[in-house]
N, C-alpha and C positions, 0 to 999 in steps of 0.2 A: 347053375350055382351063381353065375354072375348076375343073372336076373334077380335071383332071390336076395343076393347081397345088396344089389342096387335098390330093390324094393324096400328091404329092411332099413337101408340108410335113409331113404326118402321118408319112410314112416317115422324114424327116429328124429329126423330133422323137423318134420311137421309137428311132432309132439313137443319138441323143444320150443318151437316158435309159438305154440299155443299155450304154453305154460305162463300164467300171469306173472308179470314181474312186480316185485314190491321191494321197497327199501328194507334193509335189515336193521336200520337204526335211525333215530332222529336226534339232531343236535340243536339245542336252544342256546343262543348267545344273547344274553341280556343286554339291552341298550339303556341309555340314560336320557329319558325325555324330561327329566327334572320336574316331575309332578307327583302328587300323592293321590290324584283323582282315580276313582274307579272307572276303568275304561272298558266299555262294552261295544262302542261303535268303532269300526275299523274298515278302511277301504284302501286296497293296494291298486294303484293305477298301473304301475310298471315297476321294474326293479329299483327305480330311484324314488318315485313319488309315492308317499304313504301318508294317509290322513287317519287320525284317531280322535275319538270324542268320548265324553263321559260326564261325571258328576261335577258340580260347581260351575256349570256352563263351559266346561273345558273343551277346547278344540286345538289340536296339534297338527302340524304338517312338517314332513321331512322331504327334502329334495335330493338327498344324498344317501339313499338306502338305509336310513335310520341312524346314520352316524351323528347327525345333529338334528335338533328339533326346534321349531319356532312355535311359541305359544300365540295362537291367534283366536283366543277365546272370545265369545260374543259379549260385547259390553252390556252390563246391566242384567245379565242372565245367570248370575251365580246361584239363584234358587232353582235353576233348571238342571236336568240330567239328560244330556244329549246321547241317548242310547242308540240313535240311528244316524248314519252318515252315508252319503254317496258323493264321490268326487269324479270329475271328468278329466281334470289335469291339475297341475300345480297351482292354478289360479282359481279354479271353479269348483265349488262344493256346496252341498246343502245338508243341513242337519235338522232333525226333528227331536223334540223333547217330550218329557212326561208332564210338564207343567205349563199352564197357559196364563193368559189367553194367547200369547204369542208362542205358538208351538214350532213353526217352521221358519227357518232362515236360509238365505243363500248369499254366497260371496262370489264375486267375479274378479277380485283383485288379490287373491291369495290370503284372504282373511283380514286385510286392512280395514275393510268395512263389511257390514252385514246388513241385508235388507230382509224385513219380515215378508214371507211369502204365504204364510197361512196363520190366521188368527181366528179364534172361535171361543165363545164364552159358554158353550154347551157343557153342562155338568157331567163329570165322569170320563172326560177325554184323558187318555194316557197312551201316547204313541209308542208302540213296541218295535216297529221295524219300517224301513223304507228300502225299496229295491227298484232298480231300473232295468228294463229289458234291452234298451238301446240308448242312444244319446237323448232321445226325446220323451219316450214313454216310461212313466214311473208309477208306482203304487206305494201308498203308506197305509198302515193299519193301526187302529187304536182298540183298546178294550171296548166291549159292547156298550152301546147306548140305545135305550129303548128296545132291547131284545135282539139287536143285530150288531155285528162288528161294524165299527165306523171306519169305512174304507174310502180313501181318496185316490183319484186318478189325475195324472198330468200328461199332456201331450206336447208341452212346450218346454221341456227340460226343467221342470219344477218352478217355473216363473208364476204359474197359476195352478190351482188345484180345485177339483170338483168332487163332491161327495157321490159315491155309488149307493143307490138305494135298493137295487134288485139283488138282494142277498137272502139266503135261507136264515131262519131264526136260529139263535144259539140256544143250547140247552141251559137249564138253570145251573149256575156255577161254572159255566164254560168261559174261558178267556184266552188271551195270548200271553206269551212270555217275552219280556224284553231282555233276555239274557245275553244275546249275542248279535242282535240285528239280523237274525236269519230265520224268523218265523214266516217270511215271505220268500218264495222263489218266483222268478219272472224271466222268461226266455224271449229272445227276439222274434220268435214265431207268434207271440201273443198269448202263449200258454202261461198260466199263473196259478200258484198254489199258496194258500194260507193255512198254517198249522195251528191247532188249538190244544189246550190242556185244561186242567182243573177237573171238574166232575165229568167231563167228556174229553176224548182225545181223537179229534177228527181232522180231516183235510178238506178244506173248501177249494174248489178248482174252477178255472175259467178258461175258455178257448178263444176269447175275443178281446184280449187286452184289458180284462177286468171289468167289462160292462155287465155281463151276466154270470151268475155263479151257481154251482151245484155243490153238494157235500157228500163225502164218503166216510164210512166208519173205518177205524183201524183197530188192530189188536193191542195197541200200546197201553201201558199202565195208566190208570185214571182213577178218579174218585176222591182224591185229596186236592186241596188248593195248590199244593206245590208239586203236583204230579202231571204227567202228560207229555206232549210233544214240545220240545224246546227249539228244534231246528229242522228245516227241510231243505233238501238240495236235489236238483235234477241234472243228470248228465245230458239228456236230450228230452224230446217230447214224451218219451215212454218210460225211461229208466230213472227211478227216483228213490230216495231214502229219507226216512225221518228218524231222529234220535231224541232221547230225553231221559226220563226216569223220574225219580223223586228227589227234588233239590235238597230237602232236609234230611234225607237218608240216602246219600249217594252210593253207599255200598250195596244197596239192593239193585240187582240187575235183571229182574224178571220183566220181560216184555218192554225193553228200553230201546229197541231198534226194530224197524219194519221196512220192507222194500216193496216196490211196485215195478212191474214191467208193462203196465197198460195205461200209463199216464196218470196214475193216481185214482183210478176208478175202484180198484181192489188193492188191498195191502196184505202182505204175509209177514209173520214174525220171523226175525232172523233165526237161523238154526243155532249159530254160536253168537251169543250176545257180546257187546263191548263189556269190559270188565266192570265198569261202574257208570253212574249217571254221566251223560254228556250233554253239553249245552250248545254245541256247534258241530255241524258236519259240512264238509266241502269236498268237491271233486278236484283232484290234482292231476293235471295232464302235462307231460313234457317228454320229448325224446322217445316217443312210442311207448312210454310208461304211463299207465293210468290206474289210479286207485282212489278210494274214498278215505278221508281222514276225519276222524271225530275226536273232539277235545272237550274237556271240562275242567272243573276246578281241582280234580284229583288225578288227572292223567289223560292219556290219549291212546287211540286204537286205529288200525287201518283195515280196509277190506279190499280185496282184488276181484271179488265176484259179484259186484253190484249190491253189496250189503247183506248177502246171505250169511256169510261167516266173517267174524271179526277177530283180529289178533292184537293183543295188548302190545303197545310199543314203548311207553314211557310213563313214569309217575309224575312227570312235570305237568303242572296244571295251569290252565288259563281259561278265561271266559270265552274268547273268540279267536278265530283264525281266518286269514285270507291268503290264498296262494298267489305267488307272482305269476302272471300269465306266461305260459310256456316254459316255466322253470320248475325244477324239483326243489322248490324253496318257497318261503312265505314269511308272514309275520303273525305273531300271536300277541294278544293284549289281555290284561286282567286287573286284579286288585292292586291298590296302592301304587298306581302309575306304572305297573310293570308292562314293558313291551320287549319282545325278543325277536330276533331274526331266527327263522326256522330253516334248517337244512336237512333234507332227506338223503340218507346215504345207503 
C-alpha cells in the first residue's frame, strides 16, 4: 500500500509539473508617448529601454520603462513610415521605412543624429521588417522587385547592407505585410524565416544566415491582397508559429494560425484558432513559464502547446507586441500613438 501511495503521489506530482502554465489574464496599462503616429515598429531592449517607430518619420525612446518618452524622430523624414526598428541599447538603433530613396537609418547617440545606412532608387521598394539574429547579423525585407523578395543582409550591426539574390521567385500577387515588424524571424544559429501573404501564404527559410533560401507552403488563408501570414515567430530551430488572417475581415478566423515542429519545412493548421485576425505573435518566457502570445487590432490570444490550440485572452487590440526578456510582461503599440505596458497575471 505504501508503494502504491508513493507511486500515485509521484505520478500526480509528475502530471502537475507537466501541465502547461499560462496566465489567466492580461493587463494593459496605457502610457503617454505624446504622439498621434501609427506605431508598428517596436523593440524592447530590457525592462527599462524601449524604442518605437511609425508614421511621419516618428521614432520614440524610453529609458524608464515607458513612464516618459523622448521624440528622436529622423529629421527630414516626415514622408516616411518607419514600420521596422531594431535597438541594441538606449543609444543605438536602426530603422527602415517604406519610402525612399533613403530607407535605412542608424543612430549611435540616442537619436540625436541619424545616418543613412541604406539608400536605393529601385522602383517598388517598400520595407516591411528588419530583424537581427545577434549583435551583428541582421536581415531586412521589402516587397518583391523583379519577381523576388528584396532581401538585405548585414554582418556589421547594420552599418552596411548587401542584397541577397539567391531566392525563390514569388507567386503572382505574393507580398509581405508591414503590420508589426514581424514577418521575419532570425535566430542566433543562423536560421531565418520570412512569411508572405496575398495570393500565396508561404514561408521562405534559410539555414545559413540568409544567404540561400528555400520555400514551403502553409495551410494559411490566402487569395486576397489583405490575407495571409502577417507574423512569424520561432521558439528554437524547430518549433515555430505563423499567424495572420484577413485584415479587412478580422472576424473571419479560418486558417489564421499554423505551427511547425520541423523548422518550417512543413506546417499544420492550429486545431483551435485564435478568435480573430492577428498581426503579431511572440514567444514569452520567464520563471519557467512559456507561452505564445498573439495580438491584433481586435484582441489577443495565448497558446501553451506550441500553437496547436489558442485561448482568447482579451479584446484589447494593438498592432504589435514585444516581451521584456525574462519577464512575464512587455509592451504593445498601435494606432494613434497608443503604447501600453503589458502584464501577464
